[in-house]
C-alpha positions as CSV (number, residue, x, y, z in Angstrom):
1,X,0.0,0.0,0.0
2,X,2.7,2.4,1.0
3,X,5.7,2.3,-1.5
4,X,8.4,4.8,-1.4
5,X,6.2,7.6,-0.1
6,X,3.3,6.7,-2.3
7,X,-0.3,5.4,-1.7
8,X,-1.5,2.6,-3.9
9,X,-5.0,3.5,-5.3
10,X,-5.4,0.8,-7.9
11,X,-4.2,-0.5,-11.2
12,X,-4.9,1.1,-14.6
13,X,-5.9,-0.8,-17.7
14,X,-5.2,-0.5,-21.4
15,X,-8.0,-0.1,-23.9
16,X,-7.9,-3.9,-24.5
17,X,-8.5,-4.4,-20.7
18,X,-5.0,-5.7,-20.1
19,X,-3.2,-4.4,-17.0
20,X,-1.2,-1.2,-17.4
21,X,0.4,0.0,-14.2
22,X,-0.2,0.8,-10.6
23,X,-1.7,4.2,-9.9
24,X,-0.3,6.0,-6.8
25,X,-0.8,9.2,-4.9
26,X,2.5,10.7,-3.8
27,X,2.4,11.7,-0.1
28,X,4.4,14.9,-0.7
29,X,1.5,16.1,-2.9
30,X,-1.2,14.9,-0.5
31,X,-1.7,18.4,0.8
32,X,-2.4,19.7,-2.8
33,X,-6.1,18.7,-2.2
34,X,-8.3,16.5,-4.2
35,X,-11.7,15.7,-5.7
36,X,-13.7,12.4,-5.7
37,X,-16.8,12.5,-7.8
38,X,-19.3,10.1,-9.3
39,X,-23.0,9.1,-9.4
40,X,-24.6,7.3,-6.5
41,X,-23.5,3.7,-6.3
42,X,-20.3,4.0,-8.3
43,X,-17.9,3.4,-5.4
44,X,-17.0,6.9,-4.0
45,X,-17.3,5.7,-0.4
46,X,-15.0,2.7,-1.0
47,X,-12.5,5.0,-2.7
48,X,-12.6,7.4,0.3
49,X,-12.0,4.4,2.6
50,X,-9.1,3.2,0.5
51,X,-7.5,6.7,0.7
52,X,-8.2,7.1,4.4
53,X,-6.6,3.7,5.1
54,X,-3.5,4.6,3.0
55,X,-3.0,7.9,4.7
56,X,-3.5,6.4,8.2
57,X,-0.9,3.7,7.5
58,X,1.5,6.4,6.3
59,X,1.2,8.2,9.7
60,X,-1.2,10.9,8.5
61,X,-4.3,11.6,10.6
62,X,-7.6,11.7,8.8
63,X,-11.0,13.4,9.4
64,X,-14.0,12.2,7.5
65,X,-17.8,12.2,7.8
66,X,-19.8,9.0,7.7
67,X,-23.0,10.0,5.8
68,X,-24.6,6.6,5.5
69,X,-23.0,4.7,8.4
70,X,-21.0,2.2,6.3
71,X,-17.7,4.1,6.6
72,X,-17.5,3.0,10.3
73,X,-16.3,-0.4,9.0
74,X,-12.8,1.1,8.6
75,X,-12.3,0.4,12.3
76,X,-12.8,-3.4,11.8
77,X,-10.7,-5.9,9.9
78,X,-12.2,-6.7,6.5
79,X,-14.1,-9.9,5.8
80,X,-13.3,-12.4,3.1
81,X,-15.8,-11.7,0.4
82,X,-15.8,-12.9,-3.2
83,X,-15.7,-9.5,-4.8
84,X,-12.8,-8.4,-2.6
85,X,-10.7,-11.4,-3.5
86,X,-11.7,-11.2,-7.1
87,X,-10.7,-7.5,-7.4
88,X,-7.4,-8.1,-5.7
89,X,-6.6,-10.9,-8.2
90,X,-7.9,-8.9,-11.1
91,X,-5.4,-6.0,-10.5
92,X,-2.5,-8.3,-9.5
93,X,-2.6,-7.1,-5.9
94,X,-0.7,-10.1,-4.5
95,X,0.3,-8.6,-1.1
96,X,-3.2,-7.6,-0.2
97,X,-4.2,-8.3,3.4
98,X,-7.0,-7.5,5.7
99,X,-6.6,-5.0,8.6
100,X,-8.2,-2.3,10.6
101,X,-7.4,1.4,11.2
102,X,-7.3,3.2,14.5
103,X,-10.5,5.2,14.8
104,X,-12.1,7.8,17.0
105,X,-15.9,8.2,16.6
106,X,-17.5,11.7,17.0
107,X,-21.1,12.7,17.0
108,X,-22.7,16.1,17.5
109,X,-25.5,14.4,19.4
110,X,-23.3,12.2,21.5
111,X,-25.1,9.0,20.4
112,X,-22.7,7.3,18.1
113,X,-19.5,8.9,19.2
114,X,-17.9,11.4,21.5
115,X,-19.7,14.7,21.8
116,X,-18.2,17.4,19.6
117,X,-19.0,21.0,20.3
118,X,-18.0,24.6,19.5
119,X,-18.9,27.8,21.2
120,X,-20.9,30.6,19.6
121,X,-17.8,32.9,19.9
122,X,-15.6,30.3,18.1
123,X,-18.1,29.9,15.3
124,X,-18.1,33.6,14.5
125,X,-20.7,35.8,12.8
126,X,-20.1,34.8,9.2
127,X,-20.6,31.1,9.7
128,X,-23.4,31.6,12.1
129,X,-25.2,33.9,9.6
130,X,-24.8,31.1,7.0
131,X,-26.2,28.6,9.5
132,X,-29.2,30.8,10.2
133,X,-29.7,31.8,6.5
134,X,-29.6,35.4,7.7
135,X,-30.2,38.3,5.3
136,X,-27.6,41.0,4.8
137,X,-29.3,43.3,7.4
138,X,-29.5,40.5,9.9
139,X,-25.9,39.5,9.3
140,X,-25.0,43.2,10.1
141,X,-26.8,43.0,13.4
142,X,-25.1,39.7,14.2
143,X,-21.7,41.3,13.5
144,X,-22.6,44.1,16.0
145,X,-23.6,41.5,18.6
146,X,-20.2,39.8,18.3
147,X,-18.5,43.2,18.4
148,X,-20.3,44.0,21.7
149,X,-19.5,40.6,23.1
150,X,-15.9,40.5,22.1
151,X,-15.2,44.0,23.4
152,X,-17.4,43.9,26.4
153,X,-16.2,40.7,28.1
154,X,-19.4,38.8,27.4
155,X,-18.4,35.2,26.5
156,X,-20.9,33.7,23.9
157,X,-20.7,30.0,24.6
158,X,-24.2,28.6,23.8
159,X,-27.5,29.7,22.3
160,X,-28.9,31.2,25.5
161,X,-25.9,33.6,25.7
162,X,-26.6,34.9,22.2
163,X,-30.3,35.1,23.0
164,X,-29.6,37.2,26.1
165,X,-27.4,39.5,24.1
166,X,-30.0,40.0,21.4
167,X,-32.6,40.8,24.0
168,X,-30.3,43.5,25.3
169,X,-29.8,44.9,21.8
170,X,-33.5,44.9,21.1
171,X,-34.2,46.8,24.4
172,X,-31.5,49.4,23.7
173,X,-31.5,49.6,19.9
174,X,-31.6,53.4,19.8
175,X,-28.7,53.9,22.2
176,X,-26.5,51.2,20.6
177,X,-27.3,52.4,17.0
178,X,-25.6,55.7,17.8
179,X,-22.4,53.8,18.6
180,X,-22.4,50.8,16.3
181,X,-24.7,51.7,13.4
182,X,-28.3,50.9,12.8
183,X,-29.8,48.1,14.8
184,X,-33.2,47.3,13.5
185,X,-35.6,45.7,16.0
186,X,-37.1,43.7,13.2
187,X,-33.7,42.2,12.4
188,X,-33.1,41.4,16.0
189,X,-36.5,39.7,16.2
190,X,-35.7,37.7,13.0
191,X,-32.4,36.5,14.5
192,X,-34.2,35.5,17.7
193,X,-36.7,33.4,15.7
194,X,-33.7,31.9,13.8
195,X,-32.1,30.9,17.1
196,X,-35.4,29.2,18.1
197,X,-35.4,27.3,14.8
198,X,-31.8,26.2,15.4
199,X,-32.6,25.0,18.8
200,X,-35.5,22.9,17.5
201,X,-33.2,21.4,14.9
202,X,-30.8,20.2,17.5
203,X,-28.1,22.9,17.2
204,X,-28.1,23.3,21.0
205,X,-26.3,20.0,21.1
206,X,-23.4,21.5,19.1
207,X,-23.0,24.9,20.8
208,X,-21.3,24.8,24.2
209,X,-18.3,23.5,26.1
210,X,-16.0,21.6,26.2
211,X,-15.1,22.7,22.7
212,X,-13.3,20.3,20.4
213,X,-9.5,20.5,20.6
214,X,-7.9,20.3,17.1
215,X,-5.1,18.2,18.5
216,X,-7.5,15.4,19.2
217,X,-8.2,14.9,15.5
218,X,-4.5,15.0,14.7
219,X,-3.4,12.1,16.8
220,X,-0.7,9.6,15.7
221,X,-0.5,6.3,17.6
222,X,2.5,4.7,19.1
223,X,2.6,2.3,16.1
224,X,3.1,5.3,13.8
225,X,-0.4,5.1,12.2
226,X,-2.5,8.2,12.0
227,X,-5.9,8.2,13.7
228,X,-9.0,8.3,11.5
229,X,-11.6,10.5,13.1
230,X,-15.1,9.5,11.8
231,X,-18.0,11.9,12.3
232,X,-21.4,10.1,12.6
233,X,-23.4,12.2,10.2
234,X,-26.5,10.1,9.3
235,X,-28.7,12.0,11.8
236,X,-26.8,15.3,11.2
237,X,-27.7,15.1,7.5
238,X,-31.3,15.8,8.5
239,X,-30.0,19.4,8.9
240,X,-27.7,19.7,5.9
241,X,-26.9,23.4,6.6
242,X,-25.7,22.5,10.1
243,X,-23.6,19.7,8.7
244,X,-21.9,21.9,6.1
245,X,-21.4,24.8,8.5
246,X,-19.8,22.5,11.1
247,X,-17.3,21.0,8.7
248,X,-16.5,24.5,7.4
249,X,-15.9,25.7,11.0
250,X,-13.5,22.8,11.5
251,X,-11.7,23.8,8.4
252,X,-11.4,27.4,9.6
253,X,-10.1,26.2,13.0
254,X,-7.4,24.2,11.3
255,X,-6.5,27.2,9.2
256,X,-6.3,29.6,12.2
257,X,-4.5,27.3,14.6
258,X,-1.9,25.4,12.6
259,X,1.5,27.0,11.9
260,X,3.0,27.3,8.5
261,X,5.1,24.3,7.4
262,X,5.4,24.8,3.7
263,X,5.4,21.6,1.7
264,X,6.1,18.7,4.1
265,X,7.1,15.2,3.0
266,X,3.5,14.1,4.0
267,X,0.4,16.0,5.1
268,X,-0.2,16.7,8.8
269,X,-3.9,16.0,8.3
270,X,-6.2,15.0,5.5
271,X,-9.8,16.3,5.6
272,X,-12.5,14.6,3.6
273,X,-15.5,16.9,2.9
274,X,-18.3,14.5,1.9
275,X,-21.5,15.8,0.2
276,X,-19.5,18.9,-0.7
277,X,-22.4,20.4,-2.7
278,X,-24.1,21.3,0.7
279,X,-21.3,23.7,1.4
280,X,-21.8,25.7,-1.8
281,X,-25.6,25.5,-2.4
282,X,-27.0,29.0,-2.2
283,X,-23.8,30.2,-0.4
284,X,-23.3,34.0,-0.6
285,X,-20.4,35.1,-2.8
286,X,-18.3,36.4,0.1
287,X,-18.4,33.0,1.7
288,X,-17.4,31.2,-1.4
289,X,-14.5,33.6,-1.9
290,X,-13.3,33.0,1.7
291,X,-13.6,29.2,1.3
292,X,-11.5,29.5,-1.8
293,X,-8.9,31.6,0.1
294,X,-8.8,29.0,3.0
295,X,-8.4,26.1,0.5
296,X,-5.6,27.9,-1.3
297,X,-3.7,28.9,1.9
298,X,-4.3,25.8,4.1
299,X,-2.0,23.8,1.9
300,X,1.0,25.5,3.3
301,X,-0.1,24.4,6.8
302,X,0.2,20.7,5.8
303,X,-3.6,20.1,5.4
304,X,-5.0,18.3,2.4
305,X,-8.7,18.9,1.7
306,X,-10.6,16.3,-0.4
307,X,-14.1,17.2,-1.6
308,X,-16.4,14.3,-2.3
309,X,-19.6,14.9,-4.3
310,X,-21.7,13.5,-7.1
311,X,-21.2,16.1,-9.7
312,X,-18.0,18.2,-10.4
313,X,-20.3,21.2,-11.1
314,X,-21.1,21.2,-7.4
315,X,-17.8,22.8,-6.7
316,X,-17.1,26.4,-7.9
317,X,-14.5,26.7,-10.6
318,X,-12.3,28.9,-8.3
319,X,-12.2,26.1,-5.8
320,X,-12.0,23.3,-8.4
321,X,-8.8,24.9,-9.7
322,X,-7.1,24.2,-6.4
323,X,-7.7,20.4,-6.4
324,X,-4.8,18.6,-7.9
325,X,-5.6,14.9,-7.2
326,X,-8.7,13.7,-9.1
327,X,-10.7,10.5,-8.9
328,X,-13.7,10.5,-11.2
329,X,-16.2,7.6,-11.0
330,X,-19.0,7.1,-13.5
331,X,-21.4,9.8,-14.3
332,X,-24.8,9.6,-16.0
333,X,-25.5,11.8,-19.0
334,X,-29.3,11.7,-19.5
335,X,-30.0,15.4,-19.1
336,X,-28.3,18.5,-20.5
337,X,-26.9,19.4,-17.1
338,X,-25.5,15.9,-16.7
339,X,-24.0,16.0,-20.2
340,X,-22.4,19.4,-19.3
341,X,-21.0,17.8,-16.1
342,X,-19.4,15.0,-18.1
343,X,-17.7,17.5,-20.4
344,X,-16.6,19.6,-17.5
345,X,-15.1,16.5,-15.7
346,X,-13.4,15.4,-18.9
347,X,-11.9,18.8,-19.5
348,X,-10.3,18.9,-16.1
349,X,-8.0,16.0,-16.9
350,X,-4.7,15.8,-18.7
351,X,-6.0,13.9,-21.7
352,X,-4.9,10.3,-22.6
353,X,-4.6,9.7,-26.4
354,X,-5.5,6.1,-25.8
355,X,-9.2,6.8,-25.2
356,X,-11.9,9.5,-25.2
357,X,-12.3,10.8,-21.7
358,X,-15.8,12.0,-21.9
359,X,-17.1,8.8,-23.4
360,X,-15.2,6.7,-20.9
361,X,-16.8,8.5,-17.9
362,X,-20.2,7.3,-18.8
363,X,-19.1,3.7,-19.2
364,X,-17.1,3.1,-16.1
365,X,-18.2,0.2,-13.9
366,X,-18.6,0.1,-10.2
367,X,-15.3,0.5,-8.4
368,X,-13.7,1.8,-11.6
369,X,-12.5,5.4,-12.0
370,X,-10.5,7.8,-14.0
371,X,-7.5,8.9,-11.9
372,X,-5.0,11.7,-12.3
373,X,-2.7,12.6,-9.5
374,X,0.3,15.0,-9.1
375,X,3.7,13.7,-9.9
376,X,7.3,14.9,-10.6
377,X,7.3,18.6,-9.8
378,X,3.6,18.8,-9.2
379,X,2.3,18.3,-12.7
380,X,-0.8,16.2,-13.1
381,X,-0.4,12.8,-14.6
382,X,-2.1,11.6,-17.7
383,X,-5.6,10.3,-16.8
384,X,-5.8,6.6,-16.6
385,X,-8.8,4.2,-16.5
386,X,-8.3,2.5,-13.1
387,X,-9.7,-0.4,-11.1
388,X,-9.6,0.8,-7.5
389,X,-8.0,-1.6,-5.0
390,X,-10.2,-3.2,-2.3
391,X,-10.0,-1.7,1.2
392,X,-8.3,-3.7,4.0
393,X,-11.1,-2.8,6.5
394,X,-14.7,-3.9,6.5
395,X,-16.9,-2.7,3.8
396,X,-20.1,-2.0,5.8
397,X,-21.1,-0.6,9.2
398,X,-20.0,-1.7,12.6
399,X,-22.5,-3.3,15.0
400,X,-23.7,-1.1,17.9
401,X,-21.7,-3.3,20.3
402,X,-18.5,-2.9,18.3
403,X,-18.9,0.8,18.1
404,X,-19.6,1.2,21.8
405,X,-16.5,-0.9,22.7
406,X,-14.3,1.4,20.5
407,X,-15.9,4.5,22.1
408,X,-15.2,3.2,25.6
409,X,-11.6,2.5,24.7
410,X,-11.0,5.7,22.9
411,X,-8.0,7.9,23.9
412,X,-10.4,10.8,24.4
413,X,-13.0,8.8,26.4
414,X,-14.5,11.0,29.2
415,X,-13.0,14.3,27.9
416,X,-16.1,15.5,25.9
417,X,-19.0,13.5,27.3
418,X,-20.0,15.9,30.1
419,X,-21.3,19.4,29.5
420,X,-19.6,22.4,31.1
421,X,-21.7,25.5,31.7
422,X,-19.4,28.1,33.1
423,X,-20.2,31.8,33.6
424,X,-20.9,33.5,30.3
425,X,-23.0,36.2,28.7
426,X,-26.3,34.8,30.0
427,X,-25.1,34.7,33.6
428,X,-23.2,38.0,33.5
429,X,-26.2,39.9,32.0
430,X,-28.6,38.3,34.5
431,X,-26.2,39.2,37.4
432,X,-26.0,42.8,36.2
433,X,-29.8,42.9,35.9
434,X,-30.2,41.6,39.5
435,X,-27.6,44.1,40.8
436,X,-29.4,47.0,39.0
437,X,-32.8,45.8,40.4
438,X,-31.3,45.7,43.9
439,X,-29.8,49.2,43.5
440,X,-33.1,50.6,42.2
441,X,-35.0,49.0,45.1
442,X,-32.5,50.5,47.6
443,X,-32.8,53.9,46.0
444,X,-36.6,53.9,46.1
445,X,-36.6,52.7,49.7
446,X,-34.2,55.5,50.6
447,X,-36.4,58.1,48.8
448,X,-39.5,56.8,50.5
449,X,-37.8,56.9,53.9
450,X,-36.7,60.5,53.3
451,X,-40.3,61.4,52.3
452,X,-41.7,59.8,55.4
453,X,-39.3,61.7,57.6
454,X,-40.3,64.9,55.9
455,X,-43.9,64.2,56.5
456,X,-43.4,63.3,60.1
457,X,-41.4,66.5,60.6
458,X,-44.3,68.6,59.3
459,X,-46.7,66.9,61.7
460,X,-49.1,65.8,59.0
461,X,-50.7,62.4,59.0
462,X,-51.4,60.9,55.6
463,X,-53.5,58.0,54.6
464,X,-53.5,56.8,50.9
465,X,-56.8,57.1,49.2
466,X,-58.1,59.9,51.4
467,X,-56.8,62.8,49.3
468,X,-53.6,63.5,51.2
469,X,-51.6,61.7,48.6
470,X,-53.0,63.8,45.8
471,X,-51.4,67.0,44.6
472,X,-53.2,70.2,45.4
473,X,-55.3,72.0,42.8
474,X,-54.4,75.4,41.5
475,X,-57.0,78.2,41.4
476,X,-57.7,77.3,37.7
477,X,-58.5,73.7,38.7
478,X,-55.2,72.2,37.4
479,X,-52.9,70.2,39.7
480,X,-49.5,71.3,40.5
481,X,-46.6,68.9,41.1
482,X,-46.1,69.7,44.8
483,X,-43.6,67.3,46.2
484,X,-44.9,64.4,44.0
485,X,-42.5,63.3,41.3
486,X,-45.1,63.2,38.5
487,X,-42.4,63.3,35.8
488,X,-40.4,60.4,37.2
489,X,-40.2,57.2,35.2
490,X,-38.5,54.1,36.5
491,X,-35.8,52.7,34.4
492,X,-36.5,49.0,33.8
493,X,-34.1,46.4,35.2
494,X,-33.0,45.3,31.7
495,X,-32.3,48.9,30.6
496,X,-30.2,49.5,33.7
497,X,-28.2,46.3,33.3
498,X,-27.7,46.7,29.6
499,X,-26.6,50.4,29.8
500,X,-24.0,49.2,32.3
501,X,-23.0,46.6,29.7
502,X,-22.8,49.4,27.0
503,X,-20.5,51.4,29.3
504,X,-18.4,48.4,29.7
505,X,-18.1,48.0,26.0
506,X,-17.1,51.6,25.5
507,X,-14.1,51.1,27.9
508,X,-13.0,47.7,26.5
509,X,-11.9,48.6,23.0
510,X,-8.3,47.6,23.9
511,X,-9.4,44.1,24.6
512,X,-11.1,43.4,21.3
513,X,-10.8,39.9,20.0
514,X,-9.1,39.2,16.6
515,X,-11.0,37.0,14.2
516,X,-9.8,35.2,11.1
517,X,-10.8,34.8,7.5
518,X,-14.1,33.0,8.3
519,X,-14.8,34.9,11.4
520,X,-13.6,32.3,13.9
521,X,-11.4,33.2,16.8
522,X,-7.7,33.6,16.5
523,X,-6.0,32.2,19.5
């Protein structure tokens, strides 16, 4: 599998179906990103498993999402099946053997793996706006909310923290607009409704602490093999926007946290982005531009990003141009859009004079692909029609008992399974509101006590409801103010607390938090 710094993917064939040569992915170009495409049922998941096993054996950690549940089998030794043995013999893979990879299972819901979370502050306004499908005006208000929180010492950890801050902004929209720009109460209300929708969709499971440590998905075992982190995404896919935003957040965390390493001999991490079309569907132009920037720059940090999707048209051209290693499984060409996708896929390869690339794409069998990887000085190889090698691990899902056993023995067992709810914006704002209420009550009591002492000194006896508490009438029948504070209006508890927060913001500019390309925190 690993030969002189190369990963064996499969064996190519000549037009007469005779064996040609082995097809490899060079580890030193593993961080030049890649693309795996093909119609449903053509073998994309098995190809992903083959690459993940190869990178792991080479000592490269891998992160991937398990959309259908069958990728979990990578953690178990493969089973002798007729098609596996037949494929190994067909491609002359004489040293094929079964084996398993070291795996850590993750799950946003904590059901099929260790809980994985991020805080609202770490997510940032850009990705959160994408998650909430916010309008431009709403995204502006969300940016102001993060500005207030970052500068004002109000940690945003979970949904209730952001909800509390939005309540404050709605109550004090006029005052805050003078300092930060227009804050529309309607936009605040829309964001609050969006948070409610997120909570109903299960996003509350994701936001909170302890937040995922990037080091825990970049583990290399004592045996030198890279750990394969598998995200259970079958339930998560019920909310595709949350799935795409979560993976994009992870990518941005890697980009912000990892140091520059240039072009290492092998990647520090390989990140498989399955169902990649969900990332770009209806994405605003600014987000696509920043994703392109992250993909272009993260290579120098030793991270390879591999997009997996059905159609090459799912990935914008600006991103597609960054993907050097290509695996193209069969595509259908029944509709004009599908025919365009076939032509697009064919045009991205370095052509092989031995066959017509566009025609071949529509006739590939299951487990067969057109493959072109980077070689020599980074130039793409001529595309070859290739039979993909069988994986060493199980092709199919683990049983519940097998999964639970691996979770219990995981190196991160117990680190992420218990929620932590430390003091954050919700508690701070509530405490300020309570303090303001107590101060207001004390002030009123002091004023009433002073009034009583004044009344006692004058020798008058007053009884509410008998006219003594009413102001005297003037000669024209109108009432004067007397000693009664007719113009006094009590400041609400929320207003008092939030004005205190606003003053805190105004004096905290020097402590502003720096955010990166995708709005996530820079540590």
